[in-house]
C-alpha positions, -999 to +999 in steps of 0.1 A: +149+051-134+114+036-129+122+008-155+151-004-132+128-008-101+113-041-111+148-055-118+160-043-084+130-058-067+135-091-084+171-092-073+161-084-037+136-113-038+161-137-051+186-126-025+162-131+003+150-165-011+186-176-014+193-166+022+163-187+034+175-217+014+210-214+029+195-214+064+176-248+058+193-269+030+172-296+015+194-323+029+192-311+065+189-339+091+170-316+115+140-317+092+133-353+099+110-369+124+100-406+126+074-428+143+073-465+151+043-477+132+045-515+135+062-541+157+060-579+155+078-613+156+094-630+126+095-669+126+130-678+114+126-716+115+105-743+131+099-743+168+121-768+186+150-766+162+182-777+178+219-782+169+242-806+188+215-811+214+210-774+221+181-752+213+189-728+184+179-692+189+171-668+161+195-640+165+190-620+133+216-594+128+211-583+091+182-575+067+179-562+032+151-558+007+161-574-026+133-567-051+103-585-038+121-605-011+135-597+023+168-614+030+178-620+066+210-633+082+212-650+116+246-647+133+244-683+147+251-716+130+221-737+118+215-774+114+222-792+081+197-785+054+190-750+068+211-718+067+218-686+087+207-667+055+170-669+045+143-650+027+107-641+032+084-617+014+073-585+031+037-598+030+046-629+050+069-612+074+047-619+105+030-650+090+041-680+112+025-704+087+049-694+059+083-710+063+114-690+051+134-701+021+169-710+032+200-701+011+220-733+015+248-727-010+282-737+007+294-701+004+266-689+027+268-718+052+306-716+054+309-680+066+304-673+104+287-646+124+270-624+098+264-588+109+252-565+081+238-563+046+244-534+022+230-526-013+246-504-039+224-473-046+215-486-081+203-518-064+225-538-087+245-557-059+238-570-024+267-573+000+269-591+034+297-589+059+307-609+090+320-594+122+358-598+115+361-602+153+380-635+155+413-649+143+433-678+156+471-672+153+488-701+134+455-715+123+428-710+096+400-723+118+385-689+123+391-674+089+354-678+081+346-651+106+364-627+083+342-628+051+324-604+028+300-618+003+282-602-027+259-612-055+238-596-082+204-586-070+179-614-076+207-639-081+214-650-045+220-685-057+255-674-069+272-656-040+308-646-044+335-639-019+349-603-019+387-608-025+414-597-049+411-631-067+384-655-077+393-685-056+395-672-020+370-687+005+371-657+028+382-620+029+410-623+055+433-603+031+415-571+042+417-576+079+451-561+084+443-530+064+413-523+086+434-529+117+460-504+104+434-477+098+421-481+134+456-478+149+459-452+177+483-439+203+475-469+226+479-494+197+502-479+171+507-499+139+474-518+140+444-524+163+446-559+179+408-564+181+379-548+163+343-558+154+324-548+123+286-543+127+279-519+099+282-520+061+269-494+036+276-488-001+277-457-022+282-455-060+320-461-056+327-468-019+320-494+008+317-481+043+324-502+073+309-494+108+331-503+137+313-512+170+341-524+192+379-521+193+407-526+218+431-552+231+408-582+228+372-593+229+375-592+267+390-557+268+375-532+244+355-499+241+323-493+222+327-472+191+309-455+162+337-452+137+333-455+099+360-466+075+358-462+037+374-480+008+367-475-029+355-503-052+351-509-089+334-536-109+351-559-135+331-576-162+343-609-178+317-623-201+285-627-181+303-625-148+308-593-128+332-590-099+336-563-073+372-553-066+384-531-037+411-504-042+437-498-015+426-464-002+413-474+032+407-445+056+388-434+087+362-409+075+340-404+105+349-408+142+316-401+159+320-394+197+289-414+206+296-414+243+292-377+245+266-372+218+236-370+241+238-371+279+202-384+282+210-417+264+219-449+282+256-460+282+274-477+267+260-476+232+278-489+201+272-488+164+251-518+153+241-509+117+250-485+089+229-481+058+227-457+028+191-448+018+188-440-019+152-428-014+161-403+013+196-398+000+211-400+034+227-425+058+210-442+088+229-456+118+217-477+146+234-477+180+225-504+205+227-512+241+232-548+253+231-554+290+219-590+292+229-593+328+204-567+338+179-574+310+185-540+293+182-540+255+177-509+234+187-493+201+186-457+188+182-444+153+205-417+139+210-400+105+235-380+085+237-366+050+267-375+028+282-341+035+279-346+072+293-382+072+322-375+049+329-342+067+333-361+100+303-343+114+281-358+142+251-379+133+217-365+143+196-384+167+162-391+151+132-380+172+095-384+170+070-355+165+070-350+203+107-346+204+116-379+220+143-402+206+131-430+183+143-462+199+134-499+202+129-502+239+134-538+251+149-549+218+184-547+203+179-535+167+210-546+147+202-537+110+177-518+089+166-516+053+145-490+035+111-505+024+102-475+003+106-437+004+095-433+040+095-467+058+124-485+074+124-521+086+146-528+117+155-563+126+165-572+162+190-596+177+177-601+213+202-629+219+184-655+241+162-630+260+125-637+262+115-602+250+080-591+243+059-573+217+026-563+234+013-594+252+033-618+231+065-634+244+094-642+220+101-679+214+136-692+205+127-695+168+116-658+166+131-624+161+115-591+168+111-565+141+101-528+140+088-506+111+096-469+114+078-443+092+099-412+084+085-378+078+106-350+062+089-319+074+106-296+050+096-316+020+060-317+032+059-279+035+072-276-001+046-298-016 
């Protein structure tokens, strides 16, 4: 009898421990807090740059860390010899004396209105999508607004167009499938208008974040919908191609408008990213009210189980319980710098926004670095 007591005690301890673990799983989003630890301005090109007689503004909408280089994408056209896609090192991010390196391959300069980078979790591929928000019936003039590019990490000199073949100059072939997935009672069959502002990659799927949808670019509602499609890689000699399967579906329909009554309205998805360090997804939602000078963006997170289970994202808060947001700036993309830091890049359009006492110039873009703390992991160390 007495010999069985230690065994029963051990079972009781394991049972209690298991209950505690179930109450707070390791992947819980509620265990996170974050703090803004740095803000600054990035010089995208030389002051005074113009195109067709008009001042060019740096309106950066995408960022990714590819090895030792940060890659940015501006959603506006650039003069000949420059490019909307450029690189800088993290060490020279705020250094105005160090000019960016422009990626001037025709594939980069041909596509229009870039919105978001993505990286595969193994860091093998970089992807870059445009907004898919413009088409011109009966014409191919706006096909370039419907383009997804990809390349091997470290080989940005050889970007490829994501398409079922090897000769397409854009990704228009996928537009209708996305429109069909977004169909609803008001627009059965397919959605007339939508805008992509988020792109993330898992080991076998691409995820697209939808910011706007509706009748047209003049009549739409802000959204935070996420669509998935599976992909595979094909190898032919030294060349690798990404191919999409045809299993497009809506996997998360986050009701952003009713998520938190204290947040400003309207907000719409402006970035989606998978973080292989934290093993979770990040989402940015931004407000743009240029008429009243109101720009802002909020940081959200979800585990894979939450995202694929169509569960709400969790609003990331600081240690004092306040939402983490980029007051006065419209953050449009983010990239993990390491296991606990995120770099957010802002598209403030043509607003003269500020960082401290500094006033943004047309050739500059604001950036923010957020440091993340996982309270549960810290307690377990």
